[in-house]
N, CA, C, O and the ligand as a Tripos MOL2 file, in Angstrom:
@<TRIPOS>MOLECULE
protein
  281   279    71     0     0
PROTEIN
NO_CHARGES

@<TRIPOS>ATOM
      1 N         168.1110  206.5530   65.8930 N.3       1 MET1
      2 CA        168.3990  207.8200   66.5590 C.3       1 MET1
      3 C         169.3580  208.6660   65.8930 C.2       1 MET1
      4 O         170.3670  208.1240   65.4400 O.2       1 MET1
      5 N         169.2000  209.9250   65.7610 N.am      2 PRO2
      6 CA        169.8760  210.8090   65.1690 C.3       2 PRO2
      7 C         171.3110  211.3820   65.8550 C.2       2 PRO2
      8 O         171.3970  211.4990   67.0780 O.2       2 PRO2
      9 N         172.1980  211.6560   65.1410 N.am      3 MET3
     10 CA        173.4080  211.9230   65.6770 C.3       3 MET3
     11 C         173.4460  213.5790   65.6390 C.2       3 MET3
     12 O         173.1520  214.2020   64.6180 O.2       3 MET3
     13 N         173.8450  214.2160   66.8760 N.am      4 PHE4
     14 CA        173.7800  215.6130   66.8650 C.3       4 PHE4
     15 C         175.1270  216.2860   67.1110 C.2       4 PHE4
     16 O         176.0720  215.6150   67.5250 O.2       4 PHE4
     17 N         175.2450  217.6010   66.8690 N.am      5 CYS5
     18 CA        176.4890  218.2900   67.1430 C.3       5 CYS5
     19 C         175.9580  219.7300   67.6070 C.2       5 CYS5
     20 O         174.8150  220.1340   67.3970 O.2       5 CYS5
     21 N         176.8610  220.3640   68.1990 N.am      6 VAL6
     22 CA        176.7240  221.8220   68.6730 C.3       6 VAL6
     23 C         177.7070  222.6010   68.0530 C.2       6 VAL6
     24 O         178.8750  222.2120   68.0650 O.2       6 VAL6
     25 N         177.3220  223.8610   67.4040 N.am      7 ASP7
     26 CA        178.1310  224.8410   66.9220 C.3       7 ASP7
     27 C         178.9950  225.4210   67.7640 C.2       7 ASP7
     28 O         178.5230  226.0200   68.7300 O.2       7 ASP7
     29 N         180.4280  225.3660   67.5800 N.am      8 LYS8
     30 CA        181.4220  226.0580   68.4110 C.3       8 LYS8
     31 C         181.2150  227.4180   68.2580 C.2       8 LYS8
     32 O         181.6110  228.1280   69.1820 O.2       8 LYS8
     33 N         180.6190  228.0160   67.1820 N.am      9 ASN9
     34 CA        180.4480  229.5660   66.9930 C.3       9 ASN9
     35 C         179.4740  229.9850   67.9020 C.2       9 ASN9
     36 O         178.5160  229.2610   68.1690 O.2       9 ASN9
     37 N         179.6470  231.2050   68.4550 N.am     10 ASP10
     38 CA        178.4100  231.7990   69.3280 C.3      10 ASP10
     39 C         177.7850  232.7030   68.5470 C.2      10 ASP10
     40 O         178.2530  233.8290   68.3760 O.2      10 ASP10
     41 N         176.6180  232.2790   67.9760 N.am     11 ARG11
     42 CA        175.7290  233.2270   67.1670 C.3      11 ARG11
     43 C         175.1450  234.2030   67.7810 C.2      11 ARG11
     44 O         174.6100  234.0240   68.8760 O.2      11 ARG11
     45 N         175.1590  235.4070   67.1570 N.am     12 PRO12
     46 CA        174.3000  236.4880   67.8560 C.3      12 PRO12
     47 C         172.8980  236.2420   67.9670 C.2      12 PRO12
     48 O         172.2340  235.8870   66.9920 O.2      12 PRO12
     49 N         172.4130  236.4130   69.1050 N.am     13 ARG13
     50 CA        170.9280  236.1120   69.4590 C.3      13 ARG13
     51 C         170.6180  234.7410   69.6400 C.2      13 ARG13
     52 O         169.6890  234.3480   70.3460 O.2      13 ARG13
     53 N         171.5210  233.8870   68.8970 N.am     14 PHE14
     54 CA        171.1080  232.3190   69.1400 C.3      14 PHE14
     55 C         171.9370  231.6660   70.0040 C.2      14 PHE14
     56 O         171.5690  230.6400   70.5760 O.2      14 PHE14
     57 N         173.2760  232.2660   70.2010 N.am     15 GLY15
     58 CA        173.9870  231.3970   71.0090 C.3      15 GLY15
     59 C         174.6500  230.1950   70.3240 C.2      15 GLY15
     60 O         175.0220  230.3590   69.1620 O.2      15 GLY15
     61 N         174.8510  228.9390   70.9450 N.am     16 HIS16
     62 CA        175.4840  227.8940   70.3470 C.3      16 HIS16
     63 C         174.3130  227.0570   69.9570 C.2      16 HIS16
     64 O         173.4910  226.6770   70.7910 O.2      16 HIS16
     65 N         174.2420  226.7790   68.7290 N.am     17 GLN17
     66 CA        173.1840  226.0320   68.0860 C.3      17 GLN17
     67 C         173.3720  224.4790   68.0610 C.2      17 GLN17
     68 O         174.4520  224.0170   67.6910 O.2      17 GLN17
     69 N         172.5350  223.8160   68.3750 N.am     18 VAL18
     70 CA        172.4330  222.3560   68.2960 C.3      18 VAL18
     71 C         171.6670  221.9670   66.9770 C.2      18 VAL18
     72 O         170.5350  222.3450   66.6750 O.2      18 VAL18
     73 N         172.5200  221.1160   66.2230 N.am     19 HIS19
     74 CA        171.9940  220.7440   64.9060 C.3      19 HIS19
     75 C         171.9350  219.0720   65.0290 C.2      19 HIS19
     76 O         172.6330  218.3920   65.7810 O.2      19 HIS19
     77 N         170.9280  218.5960   64.1050 N.am     20 ASP20
     78 CA        170.8730  217.1460   63.7910 C.3      20 ASP20
     79 C         171.6210  217.0250   62.3850 C.2      20 ASP20
     80 O         171.3520  217.6570   61.3640 O.2      20 ASP20
     81 N         172.5780  216.1120   62.5550 N.am     21 LEU21
     82 CA        173.7540  215.9900   61.4640 C.3      21 LEU21
     83 C         172.8810  215.1720   60.3180 C.2      21 LEU21
     84 O         173.3520  215.0760   59.1850 O.2      21 LEU21
     85 N         171.7260  214.6450   60.6070 N.am     22 GLU22
     86 CA        171.1180  213.7840   59.5610 C.3      22 GLU22
     87 C         169.9510  214.6980   58.8060 C.2      22 GLU22
     88 O         169.3070  214.1650   57.9020 O.2      22 GLU22
     89 N         169.7180  215.8990   59.1310 N.am     23 ALA23
     90 CA        168.7350  216.8610   58.8540 C.3      23 ALA23
     91 C         169.0480  217.4980   57.5680 C.2      23 ALA23
     92 O         168.1820  217.9480   56.8170 O.2      23 ALA23
     93 N         170.2970  217.5230   57.3370 N.am     24 GLY24
     94 CA        170.8160  218.2760   56.1240 C.3      24 GLY24
     95 C         170.4730  219.7700   56.1640 C.2      24 GLY24
     96 O         169.9730  220.4320   55.2550 O.2      24 GLY24
     97 N         170.8480  220.1880   57.4260 N.am     25 CYS25
     98 CA        170.4970  221.5930   57.7680 C.3      25 CYS25
     99 C         171.3290  222.6120   57.0680 C.2      25 CYS25
    100 O         172.5490  222.4780   56.9700 O.2      25 CYS25
    101 N         170.6120  223.7310   56.5300 N.am     26 VAL26
    102 CA        171.4140  224.7700   55.7220 C.3      26 VAL26
    103 C         172.3120  225.5400   56.6420 C.2      26 VAL26
    104 O         173.3140  226.0670   56.1610 O.2      26 VAL26
    105 N         172.0270  225.6630   58.0220 N.am     27 ARG27
    106 CA        172.7060  226.4510   58.7530 C.3      27 ARG27
    107 C         173.8270  225.7070   59.5370 C.2      27 ARG27
    108 O         174.4780  226.2840   60.4080 O.2      27 ARG27
    109 N         174.0190  224.4710   59.2150 N.am     28 LEU28
    110 CA        175.0900  223.6050   59.7970 C.3      28 LEU28
    111 C         176.4050  224.2480   59.5570 C.2      28 LEU28
    112 O         176.6110  224.5450   58.3800 O.2      28 LEU28
    113 N         177.4370  224.5580   60.4950 N.am     29 PRO29
    114 CA        178.6290  225.0300   60.3310 C.3      29 PRO29
    115 C         179.6190  224.0700   59.6040 C.2      29 PRO29
    116 O         179.3750  222.8640   59.5620 O.2      29 PRO29
    117 N         180.6160  224.5430   59.0940 N.am     30 VAL30
    118 CA        181.6440  223.5820   58.6170 C.3      30 VAL30
    119 C         182.1720  222.7070   59.5430 C.2      30 VAL30
    120 O         182.2960  223.1140   60.6980 O.2      30 VAL30
    121 N         182.5450  221.4520   59.2270 N.am     31 SER31
    122 CA        182.9760  220.4300   60.1930 C.3      31 SER31
    123 C         184.0200  220.9800   61.2460 C.2      31 SER31
    124 O         183.9740  220.5460   62.3970 O.2      31 SER31
    125 N         184.7590  221.7230   60.9570 N.am     32 TYR32
    126 CA        185.7860  222.3900   61.9690 C.3      32 TYR32
    127 C         185.1520  222.9390   63.1790 C.2      32 TYR32
    128 O         185.6980  222.9060   64.2820 O.2      32 TYR32
    129 N         183.9290  223.4720   62.9420 N.am     33 PHE33
    130 CA        183.2340  224.1850   63.9770 C.3      33 PHE33
    131 C         181.9880  223.2610   64.7030 C.2      33 PHE33
    132 O         181.1970  223.7020   65.5360 O.2      33 PHE33
    133 N         182.0170  222.0070   64.2250 N.am     34 GLN34
    134 CA        180.9570  221.0460   64.6670 C.3      34 GLN34
    135 C         181.5250  220.2960   65.9670 C.2      34 GLN34
    136 O         182.5130  219.5740   65.8320 O.2      34 GLN34
    137 N         181.0000  220.4310   67.0620 N.am     35 LEU35
    138 CA        181.3610  219.7020   68.2150 C.3      35 LEU35
    139 C         180.3550  218.4560   68.4100 C.2      35 LEU35
    140 O         179.2250  218.6800   68.8450 O.2      35 LEU35
    141 N         180.7010  217.3390   68.1370 N.am     36 PRO36
    142 CA        179.8940  216.1840   68.1550 C.3      36 PRO36
    143 C         179.3800  215.9010   69.6010 C.2      36 PRO36
    144 O         180.1240  215.9820   70.5780 O.2      36 PRO36
    145 N         178.3050  215.6250   69.6610 N.am     37 ILE37
    146 CA        177.5800  215.3820   71.1930 C.3      37 ILE37
    147 C         177.0510  214.0980   71.1480 C.2      37 ILE37
    148 O         176.4900  213.7260   72.1790 O.2      37 ILE37
    149 N         177.0930  213.2650   70.1310 N.am     38 GLY38
    150 CA        176.6390  211.8790   70.2120 C.3      38 GLY38
    151 C         175.1950  211.6540   69.6230 C.2      38 GLY38
    152 O         174.6240  212.5140   68.9520 O.2      38 GLY38
    153 N         174.7100  210.5520   69.8990 N.am     39 PHE39
    154 CA        173.2800  210.1170   69.4110 C.3      39 PHE39
    155 C         172.3820  210.3620   70.5410 C.2      39 PHE39
    156 O         172.6320  209.9960   71.6890 O.2      39 PHE39
    157 N         171.2340  211.0510   70.1480 N.am     40 HIS40
    158 CA        170.1990  211.2550   71.2260 C.3      40 HIS40
    159 C         168.7860  210.8880   70.6370 C.2      40 HIS40
    160 O         168.5050  211.0340   69.4470 O.2      40 HIS40
    161 N         167.9660  210.4180   71.5480 N.am     41 PRO41
    162 CA        166.5540  210.0270   71.0270 C.3      41 PRO41
    163 C         165.7630  211.2590   70.6250 C.2      41 PRO41
    164 O         164.9870  211.1980   69.6700 O.2      41 PRO41
    165 N         165.9310  212.3610   71.3140 N.am     42 ASP42
    166 CA        165.1660  213.5650   70.8890 C.3      42 ASP42
    167 C         165.9070  214.8060   71.1480 C.2      42 ASP42
    168 O         166.9660  214.8550   71.7720 O.2      42 ASP42
    169 N         165.3140  215.7660   70.6530 N.am     43 TRP43
    170 CA        165.9860  217.2720   70.8940 C.3      43 TRP43
    171 C         166.2450  217.6940   72.3140 C.2      43 TRP43
    172 O         167.2510  218.3450   72.5980 O.2      43 TRP43
    173 N         165.3440  217.3300   73.2210 N.am     44 GLU44
    174 CA        165.3330  217.8140   74.7110 C.3      44 GLU44
    175 C         166.6640  217.2080   75.3050 C.2      44 GLU44
    176 O         167.3650  217.8260   76.1060 O.2      44 GLU44
    177 N         166.9610  215.8720   74.8150 N.am     45 ASP45
    178 CA        167.9950  215.1190   75.3230 C.3      45 ASP45
    179 C         169.3960  215.6010   74.8080 C.2      45 ASP45
    180 O         170.4260  215.5740   75.4820 O.2      45 ASP45
    181 N         169.2820  216.0560   73.4820 N.am     46 ALA46
    182 CA        170.5240  216.5730   72.8280 C.3      46 ALA46
    183 C         170.7850  217.9170   73.3030 C.2      46 ALA46
    184 O         171.9800  218.2000   73.3990 O.2      46 ALA46
    185 N         169.8870  218.8750   73.6440 N.am     47 VAL47
    186 CA        170.1600  220.0280   74.1800 C.3      47 VAL47
    187 C         170.7640  220.0670   75.5110 C.2      47 VAL47
    188 O         171.6950  220.7830   75.8810 O.2      47 VAL47
    189 N         170.0660  219.1430   76.2200 N.am     48 LYS48
    190 CA        170.7690  218.7820   77.7180 C.3      48 LYS48
    191 C         172.0990  218.5050   77.6050 C.2      48 LYS48
    192 O         172.8970  219.1080   78.3230 O.2      48 LYS48
    193 N         172.4920  217.6290   76.7610 N.am     49 GLU49
    194 CA        173.9520  217.2920   76.5810 C.3      49 GLU49
    195 C         174.8760  218.3590   76.1080 C.2      49 GLU49
    196 O         176.0440  218.4080   76.4950 O.2      49 GLU49
    197 N         174.3100  219.2980   75.1910 N.am     50 ALA50
    198 CA        174.8940  220.4080   74.7120 C.3      50 ALA50
    199 C         175.0970  221.3820   75.7230 C.2      50 ALA50
    200 O         176.1000  222.0790   75.5670 O.2      50 ALA50
    201 N         174.3260  221.6250   76.8190 N.am     51 HIS51
    202 CA        174.4630  222.4160   77.7830 C.3      51 HIS51
    203 C         175.6030  222.0500   78.6610 C.2      51 HIS51
    204 O         176.0750  222.9770   79.3190 O.2      51 HIS51
    205 N         176.1880  220.7570   78.8080 N.am     52 GLU52
    206 CA        177.2570  220.3510   79.4290 C.3      52 GLU52
    207 C         178.6220  221.2950   78.8860 C.2      52 GLU52
    208 O         179.5300  221.6490   79.6380 O.2      52 GLU52
    209 N         178.5550  221.5780   77.5770 N.am     53 TYR53
    210 CA        179.6420  222.3900   77.0440 C.3      53 TYR53
    211 C         179.2310  223.9540   76.8880 C.2      53 TYR53
    212 O         180.0820  224.8200   77.0880 O.2      53 TYR53
    213 N         178.1060  224.2370   76.5800 N.am     54 TYR54
    214 CA        177.7960  225.7280   76.4800 C.3      54 TYR54
    215 C         176.4700  225.8510   77.2230 C.2      54 TYR54
    216 O         175.5410  225.0610   77.0510 O.2      54 TYR54
    217 N         176.4360  226.8930   78.0620 N.am     55 THR55
    218 CA        175.1580  226.9240   79.0610 C.3      55 THR55
    219 C         174.0570  227.6870   78.2060 C.2      55 THR55
    220 O         172.8660  227.6230   78.5090 O.2      55 THR55
    221 N         174.5760  228.4890   77.0040 N.am     56 ASP56
    222 CA        173.4820  229.0660   76.1340 C.3      56 ASP56
    223 C         173.0170  228.1950   75.0430 C.2      56 ASP56
    224 O         172.2590  228.6980   74.2140 O.2      56 ASP56
    225 N         173.3650  226.9420   74.9210 N.am     57 ALA57
    226 CA        173.0240  225.9970   73.6470 C.3      57 ALA57
    227 C         171.4450  225.9550   73.5970 C.2      57 ALA57
    228 O         170.7140  225.9070   74.5870 O.2      57 ALA57
    229 N         171.0360  225.9810   72.2540 N.am     58 SER58
    230 CA        169.6770  225.7740   72.0500 C.3      58 SER58
    231 C         169.4160  225.1210   70.7790 C.2      58 SER58
    232 O         170.2810  225.1930   69.9070 O.2      58 SER58
    233 N         168.2880  224.4640   70.5540 N.am     59 ALA59
    234 CA        167.9370  223.6770   69.3050 C.3      59 ALA59
    235 C         167.7810  224.7300   68.1560 C.2      59 ALA59
    236 O         167.1100  225.7620   68.2090 O.2      59 ALA59
    237 N         168.5710  224.2450   67.0470 N.am     60 CYS60
    238 CA        168.3020  224.9260   65.8640 C.3      60 CYS60
    239 C         167.0860  224.9580   65.2170 C.2      60 CYS60
    240 O         166.5960  223.8900   64.8520 O.2      60 CYS60
    241 N         166.4560  226.1020   64.9910 N.am     61 SER61
    242 CA        164.9740  226.1830   64.6660 C.3      61 SER61
    243 C         164.8940  225.6050   63.2860 C.2      61 SER61
    244 O         163.8120  225.1570   62.9060 O.2      61 SER61
    245 N         165.8730  225.5750   62.5520 N.am     62 CYS62
    246 CA        165.9250  225.1450   61.0050 C.3      62 CYS62
    247 C         165.7200  223.6380   60.8750 C.2      62 CYS62
    248 O         164.7990  223.1330   60.2320 O.2      62 CYS62
    249 N         166.6630  222.9620   61.5430 N.am     63 CYS63
    250 CA        166.6540  221.4440   61.3320 C.3      63 CYS63
    251 C         165.6450  220.8480   62.3740 C.2      63 CYS63
    252 O         165.0830  219.7870   62.1070 O.2      63 CYS63
    253 N         165.4200  221.4480   63.4610 N.am     64 LYS64
    254 CA        164.2520  220.9240   64.4100 C.3      64 LYS64
    255 C         162.9790  220.8260   63.7470 C.2      64 LYS64
    256 O         162.1440  219.9650   64.0220 O.2      64 LYS64
    257 N         162.8210  221.8310   62.7590 N.am     65 VAL65
    258 CA        161.6060  221.9050   62.0560 C.3      65 VAL65
    259 C         161.5240  220.8230   61.1550 C.2      65 VAL65
    260 O         160.4950  220.1590   61.0270 O.2      65 VAL65
    261 N         162.6450  220.5990   60.4740 N.am     66 THR66
    262 CA        162.8550  219.4310   59.2590 C.3      66 THR66
    263 C         162.5060  218.1790   59.7960 C.2      66 THR66
    264 O         161.7350  217.4270   59.2010 O.2      66 THR66
    265 N         163.0250  217.8990   60.8910 N.am     67 VAL67
    266 CA        162.7210  216.5250   61.6110 C.3      67 VAL67
    267 C         161.3210  216.3860   62.0210 C.2      67 VAL67
    268 O         160.7400  215.3150   61.8440 O.2      67 VAL67
    269 N         160.7660  217.3460   62.5320 N.am     68 ALA68
    270 CA        159.5120  217.3250   63.1770 C.3      68 ALA68
    271 C         158.4290  217.0200   61.8400 C.2      68 ALA68
    272 O         157.3830  216.3910   62.0050 O.2      68 ALA68
    273 N         158.7830  217.4730   60.7350 N.am     69 ALA69
    274 CA        157.9420  217.4050   59.5990 C.3      69 ALA69
    275 C         158.0920  216.0130   58.7360 C.2      69 ALA69
    276 O         157.2280  215.6610   57.9320 O.2      69 ALA69
    277 N         159.1310  215.3630   58.9610 N.am     70 SER70
    278 CA        159.2970  214.0150   58.4400 C.3      70 SER70
    279 C         158.6420  212.8850   59.2330 C.2      70 SER70
    280 O         158.7440  211.7210   58.8470 O.2      70 SER70
    281 ZN        170.2680  222.9940   62.0980 Zn       71 ZN71
@<TRIPOS>BOND
     1     1     2 1
     2     2     3 1
     3     3     4 2
     4     3     5 am
     5     5     6 1
     6     6     7 1
     7     7     8 2
     8     7     9 am
     9     9    10 1
    10    10    11 1
    11    11    12 2
    12    11    13 am
    13    13    14 1
    14    14    15 1
    15    15    16 2
    16    15    17 am
    17    17    18 1
    18    18    19 1
    19    19    20 2
    20    19    21 am
    21    21    22 1
    22    22    23 1
    23    23    24 2
    24    23    25 am
    25    25    26 1
    26    26    27 1
    27    27    28 2
    28    27    29 am
    29    29    30 1
    30    30    31 1
    31    31    32 2
    32    31    33 am
    33    33    34 1
    34    34    35 1
    35    35    36 2
    36    35    37 am
    37    37    38 1
    38    38    39 1
    39    39    40 2
    40    39    41 am
    41    41    42 1
    42    42    43 1
    43    43    44 2
    44    43    45 am
    45    45    46 1
    46    46    47 1
    47    47    48 2
    48    47    49 am
    49    49    50 1
    50    50    51 1
    51    51    52 2
    52    51    53 am
    53    53    54 1
    54    54    55 1
    55    55    56 2
    56    55    57 am
    57    57    58 1
    58    58    59 1
    59    59    60 2
    60    59    61 am
    61    61    62 1
    62    62    63 1
    63    63    64 2
    64    63    65 am
    65    65    66 1
    66    66    67 1
    67    67    68 2
    68    67    69 am
    69    69    70 1
    70    70    71 1
    71    71    72 2
    72    71    73 am
    73    73    74 1
    74    74    75 1
    75    75    76 2
    76    75    77 am
    77    77    78 1
    78    78    79 1
    79    79    80 2
    80    79    81 am
    81    81    82 1
    82    82    83 1
    83    83    84 2
    84    83    85 am
    85    85    86 1
    86    86    87 1
    87    87    88 2
    88    87    89 am
    89    89    90 1
    90    90    91 1
    91    91    92 2
    92    91    93 am
    93    93    94 1
    94    94    95 1
    95    95    96 2
    96    95    97 am
    97    97    98 1
    98    98    99 1
    99    99   100 2
   100    99   101 am
   101   101   102 1
   102   102   103 1
   103   103   104 2
   104   103   105 am
   105   105   106 1
   106   106   107 1
   107   107   108 2
   108   107   109 am
   109   109   110 1
   110   110   111 1
   111   111   112 2
   112   111   113 am
   113   113   114 1
   114   114   115 1
   115   115   116 2
   116   115   117 am
   117   117   118 1
   118   118   119 1
   119   119   120 2
   120   119   121 am
   121   121   122 1
   122   122   123 1
   123   123   124 2
   124   123   125 am
   125   125   126 1
   126   126   127 1
   127   127   128 2
   128   127   129 am
   129   129   130 1
   130   130   131 1
   131   131   132 2
   132   131   133 am
   133   133   134 1
   134   134   135 1
   135   135   136 2
   136   135   137 am
   137   137   138 1
   138   138   139 1
   139   139   140 2
   140   139   141 am
   141   141   142 1
   142   142   143 1
   143   143   144 2
   144   143   145 am
   145   145   146 1
   146   146   147 1
   147   147   148 2
   148   147   149 am
   149   149   150 1
   150   150   151 1
   151   151   152 2
   152   151   153 am
   153   153   154 1
   154   154   155 1
   155   155   156 2
   156   155   157 am
   157   157   158 1
   158   158   159 1
   159   159   160 2
   160   159   161 am
   161   161   162 1
   162   162   163 1
   163   163   164 2
   164   163   165 am
   165   165   166 1
   166   166   167 1
   167   167   168 2
   168   167   169 am
   169   169   170 1
   170   170   171 1
   171   171   172 2
   172   171   173 am
   173   173   174 1
   174   174   175 1
   175   175   176 2
   176   175   177 am
   177   177   178 1
   178   178   179 1
   179   179   180 2
   180   179   181 am
   181   181   182 1
   182   182   183 1
   183   183   184 2
   184   183   185 am
   185   185   186 1
   186   186   187 1
   187   187   188 2
   188   187   189 am
   189   189   190 1
   190   190   191 1
   191   191   192 2
   192   191   193 am
   193   193   194 1
   194   194   195 1
   195   195   196 2
   196   195   197 am
   197   197   198 1
   198   198   199 1
   199   199   200 2
   200   199   201 am
   201   201   202 1
   202   202   203 1
   203   203   204 2
   204   203   205 am
   205   205   206 1
   206   206   207 1
   207   207   208 2
   208   207   209 am
   209   209   210 1
   210   210   211 1
   211   211   212 2
   212   211   213 am
   213   213   214 1
   214   214   215 1
   215   215   216 2
   216   215   217 am
   217   217   218 1
   218   218   219 1
   219   219   220 2
   220   219   221 am
   221   221   222 1
   222   222   223 1
   223   223   224 2
   224   223   225 am
   225   225   226 1
   226   226   227 1
   227   227   228 2
   228   227   229 am
   229   229   230 1
   230   230   231 1
   231   231   232 2
   232   231   233 am
   233   233   234 1
   234   234   235 1
   235   235   236 2
   236   235   237 am
   237   237   238 1
   238   238   239 1
   239   239   240 2
   240   239   241 am
   241   241   242 1
   242   242   243 1
   243   243   244 2
   244   243   245 am
   245   245   246 1
   246   246   247 1
   247   247   248 2
   248   247   249 am
   249   249   250 1
   250   250   251 1
   251   251   252 2
   252   251   253 am
   253   253   254 1
   254   254   255 1
   255   255   256 2
   256   255   257 am
   257   257   258 1
   258   258   259 1
   259   259   260 2
   260   259   261 am
   261   261   262 1
   262   262   263 1
   263   263   264 2
   264   263   265 am
   265   265   266 1
   266   266   267 1
   267   267   268 2
   268   267   269 am
   269   269   270 1
   270   270   271 1
   271   271   272 2
   272   271   273 am
   273   273   274 1
   274   274   275 1
   275   275   276 2
   276   275   277 am
   277   277   278 1
   278   278   279 1
   279   279   280 2
@<TRIPOS>SUBSTRUCTURE
     1 MET1         2 RESIDUE 1 A MET
     2 PRO2         6 RESIDUE 1 A PRO
     3 MET3        10 RESIDUE 1 A MET
     4 PHE4        14 RESIDUE 1 A PHE
     5 CYS5        18 RESIDUE 1 A CYS
     6 VAL6        22 RESIDUE 1 A VAL
     7 ASP7        26 RESIDUE 1 A ASP
     8 LYS8        30 RESIDUE 1 A LYS
     9 ASN9        34 RESIDUE 1 A ASN
    10 ASP10       38 RESIDUE 1 A ASP
    11 ARG11       42 RESIDUE 1 A ARG
    12 PRO12       46 RESIDUE 1 A PRO
    13 ARG13       50 RESIDUE 1 A ARG
    14 PHE14       54 RESIDUE 1 A PHE
    15 GLY15       58 RESIDUE 1 A GLY
    16 HIS16       62 RESIDUE 1 A HIS
    17 GLN17       66 RESIDUE 1 A GLN
    18 VAL18       70 RESIDUE 1 A VAL
    19 HIS19       74 RESIDUE 1 A HIS
    20 ASP20       78 RESIDUE 1 A ASP
    21 LEU21       82 RESIDUE 1 A LEU
    22 GLU22       86 RESIDUE 1 A GLU
    23 ALA23       90 RESIDUE 1 A ALA
    24 GLY24       94 RESIDUE 1 A GLY
    25 CYS25       98 RESIDUE 1 A CYS
    26 VAL26      102 RESIDUE 1 A VAL
    27 ARG27      106 RESIDUE 1 A ARG
    28 LEU28      110 RESIDUE 1 A LEU
    29 PRO29      114 RESIDUE 1 A PRO
    30 VAL30      118 RESIDUE 1 A VAL
    31 SER31      122 RESIDUE 1 A SER
    32 TYR32      126 RESIDUE 1 A TYR
    33 PHE33      130 RESIDUE 1 A PHE
    34 GLN34      134 RESIDUE 1 A GLN
    35 LEU35      138 RESIDUE 1 A LEU
    36 PRO36      142 RESIDUE 1 A PRO
    37 ILE37      146 RESIDUE 1 A ILE
    38 GLY38      150 RESIDUE 1 A GLY
    39 PHE39      154 RESIDUE 1 A PHE
    40 HIS40      158 RESIDUE 1 A HIS
    41 PRO41      162 RESIDUE 1 A PRO
    42 ASP42      166 RESIDUE 1 A ASP
    43 TRP43      170 RESIDUE 1 A TRP
    44 GLU44      174 RESIDUE 1 A GLU
    45 ASP45      178 RESIDUE 1 A ASP
    46 ALA46      182 RESIDUE 1 A ALA
    47 VAL47      186 RESIDUE 1 A VAL
    48 LYS48      190 RESIDUE 1 A LYS
    49 GLU49      194 RESIDUE 1 A GLU
    50 ALA50      198 RESIDUE 1 A ALA
    51 HIS51      202 RESIDUE 1 A HIS
    52 GLU52      206 RESIDUE 1 A GLU
    53 TYR53      210 RESIDUE 1 A TYR
    54 TYR54      214 RESIDUE 1 A TYR
    55 THR55      218 RESIDUE 1 A THR
    56 ASP56      222 RESIDUE 1 A ASP
    57 ALA57      226 RESIDUE 1 A ALA
    58 SER58      230 RESIDUE 1 A SER
    59 ALA59      234 RESIDUE 1 A ALA
    60 CYS60      238 RESIDUE 1 A CYS
    61 SER61      242 RESIDUE 1 A SER
    62 CYS62      246 RESIDUE 1 A CYS
    63 CYS63      250 RESIDUE 1 A CYS
    64 LYS64      254 RESIDUE 1 A LYS
    65 VAL65      258 RESIDUE 1 A VAL
    66 THR66      262 RESIDUE 1 A THR
    67 VAL67      266 RESIDUE 1 A VAL
    68 ALA68      270 RESIDUE 1 A ALA
    69 ALA69      274 RESIDUE 1 A ALA
    70 SER70      278 RESIDUE 1 A SER
    71 ZN71       281 GROUP 0 **** ****
């Protein structure tokens, strides 16, 4: 089960992005801006958790694709 985090930065157009910490995502912010949201079985569950912190949180298209392809 992958560990997820949500970006504390509010990205223009994207809002707060949820990242899979094991995906090696190129858009992952530096650790200072990573808010850990724990282990989740899938993206739907991780984004749901992220919504507890940021209502505009959404899955990062970059690492979500990486995980789906592996
Ligand atoms: Zn990502």
